[in-house]
Steps between C-alpha positions, in 0.01 A plus 500: 500500500635822393611720796365863480761676728823366366378604152497858593797483721685342207412776268579779733822374661640345187467826325720656779776243457699412194600150619171337536272451821606700790669329794352593825717701755411278795761218553369234749716436781708825483330686792675296762826655389376854586523645841140574582449690822187667625538831693438465873143562589187381679302211358185657623541819294226563246776564241812277458795683348716312249871551450442717185262721714174363345233484764260210504157528659425227753225377720449188706226256633514294818769404742754223507737344251573751210366412156575711196230541244589581138236658285461441122507714193775608461368819648149396640518562881243396761312774691413287791584175691376177359178352644639145462786567733292654779445160676878445519579839665543369854796292405646697197570864422447560136702781343362654193699774297451685180776408248708793380336695228135446607244571783625719785858411423754730331503492120881519425424583128254765376630606174790361288558754227853445403545476119723185559250203514751271645561739794127535558464110501792418720378783754149344503624159553743597771232675696194281436629168357522164651832565676351802683193317599691190638751722675203679684374162626855425632511831672153450665619173627792685680256756614265239645812356673427141402758252354236302297196662361157345440365631172159519350503618151190552279500497121821689395588518867520109478759530223708742708478280811633203289779698364590645839506157652752399238710801526514482879455124577602534871246772580160341425333260731190410287279677255139507380452572125151607381441467130863582434570691176642275235816715456763234584545400143432712187379428244265260658299203366167629657324824427586793709249727674487752215435218251226346720323843526495532116379136441212546739384847408167560329555545128393867515794575730783310325604776261513765770711261717750440223527871458560535883769230484678690219496812720611326808794320334601803302848478627650715217299792654502389857700783637262759370284405791496631856401309817147624483436415136642146551294446811181587313606267217556212743164560667328472166590126489239437782220583264599215268582259788164554663325455152693173446406356839133607449486349156632162632252517807785520742465673836702826549557569878508870566851589649600828637793625322722813555655716233640269229846551356584646166868437435487217757313301247773537239840495690490114559446452123856630441624268774364193331533600136329293234624180645561389847561147620541485883342160534833320588592783741164473688528122517761557768240625745443203733277650767142415571277679242112503497365606157127608497289545189129565464304285246318803386820710428540631153866425527539128424583251776783377254700793628494386854563135381816633334626650834415179669692299242838696573459557871604160649327551836168669390136396527222636271148548634209609282232701672150428369305805387790752561616736238832689484451650859415191710600685824181726445284284295541175709662638820402202732625239263814706439572566875462127582748391236760768581454430883568124449808579291648742737463316814 
């Protein structure tokens, strides 16, 4: 089945390079060679300050063993605590934060207007790419003053959790991945989210959606945008996502989101490039992993099965009747599975 995203990325990125498909800037396994140290600060602060001065908004839920929650997107932060984690708050303290470039956290990039495309690209990737996101998680671990993190990653946050566990194998105790984004290996054998939306839209919306995809992945003109114009472009996707879910008769649980990111949605694309194969790297993660997936999720369960196939100590549980947000749509079932895994 033809993949929609790679087609547009291929056209835009190949046009920018004379030597074929662009190699991503992220190199798995290199972060451990860097001296990553968070500034000294209180873990209870509403803002965590990273080494580069970026401030990340933070809030928590409960008391007890710290657990770090990674939101999806990239650049789609939560506005409130998860209903599905409330029953666990006597034993665990869940720490939520808005990743750099979205929500109430700092946006380290607002405008990139250098005439040098390569300079703009490297600046964006260095400030909002995978290296920066994973470095933030490591600094947060230090701020929380724990040797080994318990991670819960949702969607793109699940992808980040898996990469972090591979980059810093001695600093993760266990993790829960909820419908993790199938980004470990590109191009992939199953359709991505953008493909699935197109395949399931009403016929009357397909032409508009194809036009939207061209605008979204117009990387030749990417740096004509500002944070605000990219944020609006990112939010436009929800119109088509909701229409595809409705057309398939799938539930769509309302989830409170904060300010979505603009550049945050594109920085990681320069990290991965057109091709990324981190499967062998992630296979080294040998900690307990619970993978959760709703059977009414537009994102196919095959993505979660792929994670299960490369994580040697993982278990996949499918939640009946749940969509992409089981912690809100099926909170009791979600809480029971997570509580049993964490105990």
